[in-house]
C-alpha positions, 0 to 999 in steps of 0.5 A: 258823614258826607259821601266823600269820607265814606268807604267806597262802595263795591257796587250795588249793596244789599243790607241784611240782618245778619242773625236772621236766617230768612235774611240769609236764605234771601241772600243766597237766593239772590246770589244764586240767581245773579250770574253777573254778580251785580249784587253784594251783601252786608249786614245791617250790623256792620261797619258799612251799614253804620256808614252809609245808613241811618239808625232808622234804616239799620232798625232790627226791630220787629218790622226789620228792613232790607236796605238796597244801596245803588251807587250807579243810581246816585246812592238811591236807598230802597227799603223793605218791598221797594228794596226787594223789587229793585234787587229783583231787577238787578237779576235780569231776565224775567225777574227785572219785569218786577222792578219797576213796581217799586216806582209805582205810587202805592205799590210799595206801601201795599206790599209793605203790609205783607212785608211787615207781617213776614218781617214780624214773624221771621224769627219764630218761622225761620229762626235766628242765629248769632252768625250769618248763615253763609252756605257756599264759598260763592256767597261768602265771597260776595258779603262785605264783612268787617269793612272790607269793601273789596 
């Protein structure tokens, strides 16, 4: 499906595994440090991910993935550690100093080793739930569910 026929994006979207408690807590952590509300969140299992991401990017296997889609950067897609670093850049302040590391050759590849280790153990360490943990109304409002892009 080409970009013209896809659902419009409400801004920068962080796609997470909606059943992973570590992912849900990460979304809550990012949202709490994003007073400008630059980041929105969606599940890798949801319809927005199905429209915008390849099946490989939506992979929920042992290595998992966090995917960042930035419409303000020509729909740039970042995965795993590069996605996390670029998410930090959207928070502003001192966190934004880490974002350029996503573009340094070799840094995301090196960080992906640690990312992969945590991702392979996340269910055992943090648990899994059939529904996304959304602890606050503010965070709930920032999730894009059931094709709602507003």
